[in-house]
C-alpha positions as CSV (number, residue, x, y, z in Angstrom):
1,M,15.4,15.5,0.0
2,G,16.6,18.4,1.5
3,G,13.1,19.3,3.2
4,V,13.0,16.0,4.7
5,E,16.7,15.8,6.1
6,A,16.2,19.5,7.7
7,V,13.1,18.1,9.8
8,V,14.9,14.6,10.8
9,A,17.9,16.6,12.0
10,A,15.3,19.0,14.2
11,A,13.6,15.8,15.3
12,A,16.6,14.4,16.9
13,G,16.8,17.5,19.3
14,R,13.7,18.7,19.7
15,P,10.8,16.1,18.4
16,A,7.4,17.4,17.5
17,N,4.0,16.1,18.6
18,A,3.2,15.3,14.8
19,Y,4.2,14.9,11.5
20,L,2.6,14.9,8.1
21,L,4.5,13.4,5.4
22,T,2.8,14.0,1.9
23,G,4.1,12.6,-1.7
24,G,4.4,8.8,-3.2
25,D,3.4,6.0,-0.9
26,D,7.1,4.5,-1.3
27,A,9.0,8.2,-0.6
28,T,6.5,8.8,2.3
29,R,7.5,5.6,3.7
30,V,10.8,5.5,3.3
31,A,10.9,9.0,5.1
32,A,8.9,8.0,7.7
33,V,11.1,5.0,8.6
34,E,14.2,7.4,8.7
35,L,12.2,9.7,10.9
36,A,10.9,7.0,13.2
37,G,14.4,5.7,13.6
38,V,15.7,9.2,14.5
39,L,12.6,9.9,16.8
40,V,13.3,6.3,18.9
41,G,17.1,6.7,18.8
42,D,17.5,3.4,16.5
43,A,20.8,2.3,15.4
44,S,20.1,-1.1,14.7
45,G,18.1,-0.8,11.7
46,R,15.2,-2.7,13.4
47,V,12.6,0.4,12.4
48,G,13.6,-0.6,9.0
49,R,12.6,-4.1,9.3
50,G,9.3,-3.4,11.3
51,T,10.6,-4.9,14.4
52,H,10.9,-2.1,16.8
53,P,9.0,-2.3,19.7
54,D,8.3,1.4,19.9
55,V,7.1,2.2,16.4
56,D,3.7,0.9,15.5
57,S,2.5,1.4,12.0
58,F,-1.3,1.4,11.0
59,E,-3.2,0.6,7.4
60,P,-6.5,1.5,6.4
61,A,-9.0,-1.7,7.5
62,G,-10.3,-1.6,4.0
63,A,-11.3,0.2,0.6
64,S,-13.6,2.4,2.8
65,G,-10.8,3.4,5.2
66,Y,-9.9,3.4,8.9
67,L,-12.4,2.0,11.2
68,A,-13.2,3.7,14.7
69,A,-11.9,0.7,16.6
70,Q,-8.7,1.4,14.9
71,V,-8.4,5.3,15.9
72,D,-10.2,4.9,19.0
73,G,-8.6,2.0,20.4
74,D,-5.5,0.3,18.8
75,M,-3.7,3.9,17.9
76,R,-4.7,5.5,21.3
77,A,-3.5,2.3,23.2
78,Q,-0.2,2.5,21.4
79,A,0.0,6.3,21.7
80,N,-0.3,6.0,25.5
81,R,2.4,3.0,26.3
82,S,5.8,4.1,27.4
83,P,8.7,3.4,25.0
84,L,10.2,0.1,25.9
85,E,13.9,0.6,24.5
86,G,13.9,3.8,22.6
87,R,13.3,7.6,23.2
88,R,10.0,8.1,22.3
89,R,6.9,5.8,20.6
90,V,6.1,6.5,17.3
91,V,2.6,5.7,15.7
92,V,2.8,6.0,11.7
93,V,-0.5,6.1,10.0
94,N,-0.2,5.3,6.5
95,R,-2.9,6.8,3.9
96,A,-4.1,9.2,6.5
97,D,-6.1,10.4,3.6
98,L,-8.5,7.6,4.4
99,L,-9.2,8.4,8.1
100,G,-12.3,10.6,7.3
101,P,-13.7,13.6,9.0
102,L,-15.5,11.8,12.0
103,L,-12.0,9.6,12.7
104,E,-9.7,12.9,12.1
105,S,-12.0,14.9,15.1
106,A,-11.3,11.7,17.1
107,M,-7.6,11.9,16.6
108,L,-7.4,15.7,16.9
109,K,-7.2,15.9,20.9
110,T,-4.7,13.0,20.9
111,L,-2.6,15.3,18.2
112,E,-2.9,18.2,20.2
113,E,-1.8,16.6,23.5
114,P,-0.4,13.4,23.0
115,P,1.8,11.7,25.8
116,A,5.1,13.4,26.6
117,A,7.2,10.6,24.9
118,T,5.0,9.9,21.8
119,S,4.9,11.4,18.3
120,F,2.5,10.6,15.5
121,V,3.7,10.5,11.8
122,L,0.9,10.6,9.4
123,C,1.6,9.9,5.7
124,C,-0.7,10.6,2.6
125,S,-0.4,11.5,-1.2
126,D,-1.7,15.1,-0.8
127,A,-2.2,17.5,2.3
128,A,-5.7,18.1,0.7
129,G,-6.8,15.0,1.5
130,V,-6.4,15.5,5.3
131,G,-8.8,18.3,7.3
132,D,-6.8,21.4,7.8
133,T,-7.3,21.1,11.5
134,I,-5.1,18.2,11.4
135,V,-2.6,19.8,8.9
136,S,-2.3,22.6,11.2
137,R,-1.0,20.7,14.1
138,C,1.6,18.8,12.4
139,V,5.0,19.5,11.1
140,H,4.3,19.3,7.4
141,V,7.1,17.9,4.7
142,A,6.5,17.6,1.0
143,V,8.6,14.2,0.2
144,P,10.0,14.2,-3.1
145,P,9.5,10.8,-5.2
146,V,12.2,7.9,-5.0
147,R,13.8,8.5,-8.3
148,P,14.0,5.0,-10.1
149,A,17.8,4.9,-10.3
150,D,17.9,5.4,-6.6
151,A,15.6,2.7,-6.1
152,G,17.2,0.6,-7.9
153,E,20.5,0.7,-6.0
154,R,18.6,0.3,-3.0
155,L,16.9,-2.8,-4.1
156,A,20.1,-4.1,-5.3
157,R,21.4,-4.0,-1.9
158,E,18.5,-5.4,-0.3
159,C,17.7,-8.1,-2.8
160,G,20.8,-9.0,-4.7
161,A,19.0,-7.9,-7.8
162,D,20.4,-6.1,-10.9
163,A,20.1,-2.4,-10.1
164,D,18.9,-1.8,-13.6
165,E,16.4,-4.5,-13.8
166,A,15.2,-3.3,-10.2
167,A,15.1,0.3,-11.5
168,R,13.2,-0.8,-14.4
169,L,10.8,-2.5,-12.2
170,A,10.7,0.2,-10.1
171,A,9.5,2.8,-12.4
172,A,7.1,0.2,-14.6
173,T,5.1,-0.2,-11.3
174,G,5.7,3.2,-9.8
175,S,6.5,1.1,-6.4
176,V,9.5,0.4,-4.7
177,D,7.8,-2.0,-2.6
178,T,6.0,-3.5,-5.4
179,A,9.4,-4.1,-7.3
180,R,10.8,-5.6,-4.1
181,L,8.0,-8.2,-4.1
182,L,8.6,-8.8,-7.9
183,L,12.2,-9.4,-7.1
184,T,11.8,-11.9,-4.3
185,D,8.8,-13.6,-5.2
186,A,8.7,-15.7,-8.1
187,D,5.2,-16.5,-8.0
188,E,4.3,-12.6,-7.9
189,A,6.4,-12.3,-11.0
190,E,4.5,-14.7,-12.7
191,R,1.3,-13.6,-11.9
192,R,2.4,-10.0,-13.0
193,L,3.6,-11.1,-16.4
194,R,0.0,-13.0,-16.9
195,W,-1.7,-9.6,-15.9
196,L,0.3,-7.8,-18.8
197,R,-0.8,-10.3,-21.3
198,V,-4.6,-9.6,-20.6
199,P,-5.1,-6.9,-22.6
200,E,-4.1,-8.5,-25.8
201,R,-5.9,-11.9,-24.5
202,L,-8.9,-9.7,-24.6
203,R,-9.2,-9.7,-28.3
204,D,-10.0,-13.3,-28.5
205,S,-11.6,-14.1,-24.9
206,P,-14.7,-13.3,-23.1
207,A,-13.9,-10.6,-20.1
208,T,-15.7,-12.8,-17.7
209,A,-13.4,-15.8,-18.3
210,L,-10.6,-13.8,-18.1
211,A,-11.7,-12.3,-14.7
212,R,-12.0,-15.5,-13.4
213,E,-8.7,-16.2,-14.0
214,V,-7.5,-12.9,-12.4
215,L,-9.6,-13.8,-9.3
216,A,-8.1,-17.1,-8.8
217,D,-4.7,-15.2,-8.9
218,F,-6.1,-13.2,-6.2
219,D,-6.9,-16.3,-4.3
220,D,-3.5,-18.0,-4.7
221,A,-1.9,-14.7,-3.8
222,L,-4.2,-14.4,-0.5
223,A,-3.4,-18.2,0.6
224,A,-0.4,-17.4,2.6
225,E,-2.3,-14.8,4.5
226,A,-5.0,-17.2,5.3
227,Q,-2.3,-19.7,6.4
228,R,-0.6,-17.0,8.9
229,Q,-4.2,-16.2,10.0
230,R,-5.0,-19.9,10.8
231,A,-1.9,-20.2,12.9
232,E,-2.5,-17.1,14.7
233,R,-6.3,-18.7,15.6
234,E,-4.7,-22.0,16.3
235,D,-2.4,-20.1,19.0
236,L,-5.1,-18.2,20.6
237,D,-7.3,-21.9,20.7
238,E,-4.3,-23.2,22.4
239,H,-4.1,-20.6,24.8
240,I,-7.7,-20.6,25.5
241,G,-8.5,-24.0,25.4
242,G,-10.7,-23.8,22.0
243,N,-13.1,-21.3,23.9
244,R,-14.0,-24.2,26.3
245,T,-11.9,-23.7,29.3
246,G,-13.6,-20.7,30.6
247,V,-10.6,-18.3,30.3
248,R,-12.0,-14.9,31.2
249,G,-12.8,-12.7,28.1
250,S,-12.1,-15.5,25.6
251,R,-14.9,-15.0,23.5
252,G,-13.8,-11.4,23.4
253,L,-10.4,-12.4,22.0
254,V,-11.8,-14.5,19.8
255,K,-14.2,-11.8,18.3
256,A,-11.2,-9.6,18.2
257,L,-9.1,-12.0,16.5
258,E,-11.9,-12.7,13.8
259,D,-12.7,-8.8,13.1
260,K,-9.0,-8.2,12.7
261,H,-8.5,-10.9,10.4
262,Q,-11.6,-9.9,8.4
263,R,-10.2,-6.4,8.0
264,E,-6.7,-7.8,7.4
265,Q,-8.5,-9.6,4.2
266,R,-10.4,-6.6,3.0
267,W,-7.2,-4.8,2.9
268,H,-5.3,-7.5,0.7
269,T,-7.9,-7.9,-1.3
270,T,-8.4,-4.5,-2.1
271,A,-4.2,-4.1,-2.5
272,L,-4.5,-6.9,-5.0
273,V,-7.3,-5.2,-7.3
274,R,-5.1,-1.8,-7.0
275,R,-2.2,-4.0,-8.1
276,F,-4.0,-5.3,-10.7
277,V,-5.0,-2.0,-12.1
278,A,-1.7,-0.6,-11.8
279,T,-0.5,-3.5,-14.1
280,L,-3.0,-2.7,-16.8
281,A,-2.2,0.8,-16.3
282,C,1.2,0.4,-17.0
283,F,0.8,-1.5,-19.9
284,L,-1.7,1.2,-21.6
285,R,1.2,3.7,-20.7
286,D,3.7,1.7,-22.9
287,V,1.1,1.3,-25.4
288,V,1.3,5.4,-25.4
289,A,5.0,5.3,-25.4
290,A,5.2,2.6,-28.4
291,D,2.7,4.8,-30.6
292,V,4.9,8.2,-30.2
293,G,8.2,6.4,-30.7
294,A,9.2,6.6,-26.9
295,G,11.0,3.6,-24.8
296,L,9.0,1.2,-23.2
297,L,9.1,-0.2,-19.3
298,N,7.8,-3.5,-19.6
299,T,9.9,-5.1,-22.3
300,E,8.9,-8.7,-21.6
301,V,5.7,-8.2,-23.4
302,E,7.2,-5.4,-26.0
303,A,5.5,-7.5,-29.1
304,S,1.9,-7.3,-27.2
305,V,2.5,-3.6,-26.5
306,R,3.4,-2.8,-30.1
307,S,0.4,-5.1,-31.6
308,L,-1.8,-3.0,-29.6
309,A,-0.5,0.4,-30.3
310,G,-0.9,-0.6,-33.9
311,S,-4.5,-1.0,-33.4
312,I,-5.7,1.6,-30.6
313,G,-2.9,3.8,-30.9
314,A,-2.2,6.4,-28.0
315,R,-5.5,8.1,-28.0
316,G,-7.2,4.7,-27.6
317,A,-4.7,3.8,-24.9
318,L,-5.4,7.3,-23.1
319,R,-9.3,6.6,-23.1
320,G,-8.5,3.3,-21.4
321,L,-6.0,4.8,-18.7
322,T,-9.1,7.3,-17.9
323,R,-11.6,4.3,-17.8
324,L,-9.3,2.6,-15.3
325,A,-8.7,5.6,-13.1
326,R,-12.8,5.8,-13.1
327,L,-13.4,2.3,-12.3
328,E,-10.5,2.1,-9.4
329,D,-12.2,4.8,-7.7
330,D,-15.2,2.7,-7.6
331,L,-13.4,0.7,-5.1
332,E,-13.8,3.5,-2.3
333,Y,-17.8,3.0,-2.5
334,N,-18.0,-0.7,-4.0
335,P,-15.0,-2.7,-2.6
336,N,-16.6,-6.0,-4.2
337,P,-13.2,-7.2,-6.4
338,D,-15.2,-9.7,-8.3
339,L,-17.6,-7.0,-9.6
340,V,-14.9,-4.5,-10.1
341,V,-12.4,-6.6,-11.8
342,E,-15.1,-8.0,-14.2
343,A,-16.1,-4.4,-15.0
344,I,-12.3,-3.2,-15.7
345,L,-12.2,-6.2,-18.4
346,I,-15.6,-5.4,-19.8
347,D,-14.6,-1.8,-20.4
348,L,-11.2,-2.8,-21.6
349,R,-12.4,-5.3,-24.0
350,S,-14.9,-2.9,-25.7
351,L,-11.8,-0.5,-26.3
352,V,-9.4,-3.2,-27.5
353,L,-12.5,-4.3,-29.8
354,D,-13.2,-0.9,-31.1
């Protein structure tokens, strides 16, 4: 991470208005935390824990990307605030490739002339996904991927997990964040194991029935988020008296919270679909590995992997990976999880039964 280290070192003395970090999601998130910590002068690790008051991190509202209200409203408002504790304010924009041309134009002036004590940190997988005008106004850093061994050591420190097992999960999922979730959430680990067993179950079960099971898993996973949203709404109702006390702007507050909750629900649902697709893709990559005699990552379902390798082989698994990538792309245009999951399993079942 020599390039990142050089930029971080320079940021300590001469911060830039905007940075663009490109690479895998996990690698750019780690680099963004490190960079933001230096920019605000955080010595306590609060940026890494997401609790520093001078660092705001944004995610797309859903599969279709960012909303104008996020860019013209929330981001601009946070950028214009003065630092509360640190040297600067930092606005982190994850998946900046989902801003789109119109919102990139809306951001351009703010990037060119941000408040004196504000820096933007944009993160995405590839600079090609961001407009040239945005790239030209940022300090661009290509962030190398996090090696599974490094991820394992970090997760062992954070979660108290076995470093080798943590490294295996990071390699299997392709995500440090997902590996952390699997190590700390037993329900999530059981859910992933059920999804890993889906390809073999497609031999004997209808795709529609398995799709209903997967969608039920989504509902269970979203239950905690729904509970958190209910608590937020109850707090607001208590503040405004259930919208009956005539608090000025109360209807606007309720509408803003409802819109926020809808955006969060879309984002979390899309993230679950992508995690499901990534689990199936990881299984199929293991099928390829088994067929060519390479080591497996999903050792907990080794028998299923080898069974499918014997029937569809590496060529069939590679066809399945191509189909998965195409169907995942459909999320950009049709974010309905029911239709996407069912289409994925119908397509995969036809491959398994060929």
